C-alpha positions as CSV (number, residue, x, y, z in Angstrom):
1,X,18.8,-87.0,-27.7
2,X,17.9,-90.7,-28.3
3,X,15.0,-92.3,-26.7
4,X,16.3,-96.1,-27.4
5,X,12.8,-97.1,-28.1
6,X,11.4,-98.7,-31.3
7,X,9.9,-96.3,-33.8
8,X,6.5,-97.7,-35.1
9,X,5.2,-96.1,-38.2
10,X,1.7,-97.6,-38.0
11,X,-0.6,-94.5,-38.5
12,X,-1.9,-94.1,-41.9
13,X,-3.9,-91.2,-43.3
14,X,-6.9,-92.5,-45.1
15,X,-8.7,-89.3,-46.4
16,X,-7.9,-85.8,-47.5
17,X,-8.3,-83.2,-45.2
18,X,-8.0,-79.4,-45.3
19,X,-5.2,-77.5,-43.9
20,X,-6.1,-76.8,-40.0
21,X,-5.3,-73.0,-40.5
22,X,-8.2,-72.6,-42.3
23,X,-10.5,-73.3,-39.5
24,X,-11.2,-71.0,-36.5
25,X,-12.3,-73.2,-33.6
26,X,-12.0,-76.6,-32.0
27,X,-15.1,-78.0,-33.5
28,X,-14.1,-77.1,-36.9
29,X,-10.7,-78.4,-36.6
30,X,-11.9,-81.7,-35.2
31,X,-14.6,-82.4,-37.7
32,X,-11.8,-81.9,-40.2
33,X,-9.7,-84.7,-39.1
34,X,-12.4,-87.1,-38.0
35,X,-12.2,-90.7,-39.2
36,X,-8.9,-89.3,-41.2
37,X,-6.6,-92.2,-39.6
38,X,-6.4,-95.8,-39.2
39,X,-3.7,-98.2,-37.8
40,X,-1.7,-100.1,-40.1
41,X,-0.3,-102.8,-37.8
42,X,-2.6,-103.4,-35.0
43,X,-0.5,-106.0,-33.7
44,X,2.5,-103.9,-33.3
45,X,0.6,-101.7,-30.9
46,X,-1.5,-104.1,-28.9
47,X,-1.2,-103.3,-25.1
48,X,1.8,-101.1,-25.6
49,X,2.5,-97.9,-24.0
50,X,3.0,-95.3,-26.8
51,X,4.2,-91.9,-27.4
52,X,2.8,-89.7,-29.9
53,X,4.9,-86.8,-31.1
54,X,3.9,-84.0,-33.3
55,X,5.8,-81.0,-34.4
56,X,2.9,-78.6,-34.3
57,X,0.3,-77.6,-31.2
58,X,-3.0,-76.4,-32.7
59,X,-5.7,-77.3,-30.3
60,X,-4.5,-80.8,-30.2
61,X,-7.0,-82.0,-32.7
62,X,-4.8,-84.3,-34.7
63,X,-3.2,-85.6,-31.4
64,X,-6.4,-86.3,-30.1
65,X,-7.8,-88.0,-33.2
66,X,-4.8,-89.9,-33.7
67,X,-4.7,-91.5,-30.0
68,X,-8.4,-92.1,-30.1
69,X,-7.7,-94.3,-33.3
70,X,-4.5,-95.7,-31.4
71,X,-6.6,-96.8,-28.3
72,X,-9.7,-98.2,-30.1
73,X,-7.0,-100.3,-32.0
74,X,-5.6,-101.7,-28.7
75,X,-3.1,-99.5,-27.4
76,X,-2.6,-99.3,-23.6
77,X,-1.5,-95.8,-22.8
78,X,-0.7,-93.0,-24.7
79,X,1.7,-89.9,-24.0
80,X,1.9,-86.9,-25.9
81,X,4.8,-84.7,-26.7
82,X,4.6,-81.6,-29.0
83,X,6.6,-78.6,-29.5
C-alpha cells in the first residue's frame, strides 16, 4: 500500500533513553522519553497535517512525546497509526 504522501524524516532523538520494556507503568515510561526528541526541520512541518507511524504500541508514551514535540514546532494536526 502506498499513501502517495511525502516522507518527512524530521524527528531526531537527542538523548539516550532506556528501553521501554524496563518500566512497568505509564509514568515511568513517559518520564523515560520526556524531552528525548527534537524537530530537525521546523519549516517542513509548519501548519501541516502529519501521520505519525510507530511499529510498537506501548502505552503511547513515545508517540505522545513525539506528537507534542511536533505540535510545539508548529504542526497543525497529527494522526497516529500503530500496529
